[in-house]
C-alpha positions, 0 to 999 in steps of 0.5 A: 500500500502506498503512503501519502508521500509516495502517492505525491512522489508518483506525480514527479515521474511515470510509474508502473500503473501509468505505463500502459496508459502512456502507451495507449494500451490501457483499459483504464486511462489515456495519455491525456489523463496521465498528463492531467494527473502529473501536472495537477490539472485534474480533480483528485479521484476518489478511492473506489471500493475495488481499490480499497479491497485490493489494498486490504487484500494485498498483504494476504495475497503476498502471504499466499505467495510466500506459502506457495513459493517458499520465498520471503517477500520484502514489503513496504518498498521505497519509490525508486527512480531509474538511473538513466531515465530519471522520470521513470519510477517504481514502487513495487508491492514486494521484492524477493531480494535473494532471488532478485524477483519483483512480486505484484499482488492483484485481485480480479473478479474472475479469470477473464483476460488471464491465460495459463498460469505461470506464463506472462499471459496476463492483462496488458495493463499488468504486463506493461506495469511489470515490464516497466518495473523490471526496466526501472529496477533492472530486475530479470523476473517479476511474479504476479500473484492474483486472487480471483474473487469469484471462485476464491482461488490464487494463480501465479504468473511469471514475466521474464524480461522482454527486451523488445517490449521494454524498449518500446515502452521506454521509447513511448514514456520518454516521448511522452515525458519530453514532448508533453510533460516537460513543455506542458503540451497536452497529448491528443484529446480522444474522449468527450470526458477529456475535452470537458476537462481541457475546456472547462469554461466557455468564453463569449466568443463564437466558433465557425464551422467549415465544411468538414465540421458541418459533415461531422455535425451531420453524422452526429445528428444521424447517430443521435436519431438512430440511437433514439430509434433503438432506445424506443425499440429497446423500451418496447421489447423490455415492456413486452418481456415485463408483461410476459413475466408479470410477478415472476422473478426469473424468465427461463427458456425450455432448456432451463437457461435463465434469460432474465432476472427481475428481482426485488433489490433493497438499497438505501438512498440519502433523501437530499430534499427532505434533509434540505427542508429539515436542516436548511442551515446545515445543508447550506454548509455542505453545498458546493457550487459547480460550473459546467458547460452544456454541449447542446447540438441544434438537431432541428437545424436544416443542413 
């Protein structure tokens, strides 16, 4: 588990969890988001339940690694910067110092994306992470032990240094650091969420569309219309199926395969309206003003 000091230190370089994002290979982030994070341009992200569970299980998973392999794992490792590329850093979960092995502890819902045990057939985010760590620390091997929550099992995977992969990663990271972070030039924006972060506030000016931009607007309007048609069809089919089920909690086919589950779910919800009426002064203490930009295309316009 990283200390607050280590979390802050990560902003001063590229760490293992950034590697796949910088390379444009990650499921969980993009180069633009890494750029925002390193330059403190993005709001602090909340710790998710999955992240909390992963941190809590880390020492247990490392204990399991020790029992499976007989290796003693050094934990609470300090953040280390690469000697050559000083912006590259590593804070590993564990080290088997007498065998020169990096150990990473992971949790996953199930084995989707994970291949045969004791190979390096692992999700690309983790593959880039351990390749980055081996490059930074100049360590020949990394072991990845994962706890699959669905069937409560452990599997061990192994990464042996891959020169081609690490060379490509280092090249990407060097380009990103020297061409974006150092001169503070953002990488390409590829998602709506990124554009919203990059251009938070509107000014009282008007932009004008050229022919190419008008074509894109036309395509957007066409897609929105198709989406509305599909949503209407989806609603119609759901209604028909709900009427078929009535009060039944499940719908199965003739072979007993479950097609639909429609069960009662009880949850708790904070009643903001009632709280505001009952405690107006206390409510105002915690109200946070927020300014957002609304993106409202004019779909009625003839073009």
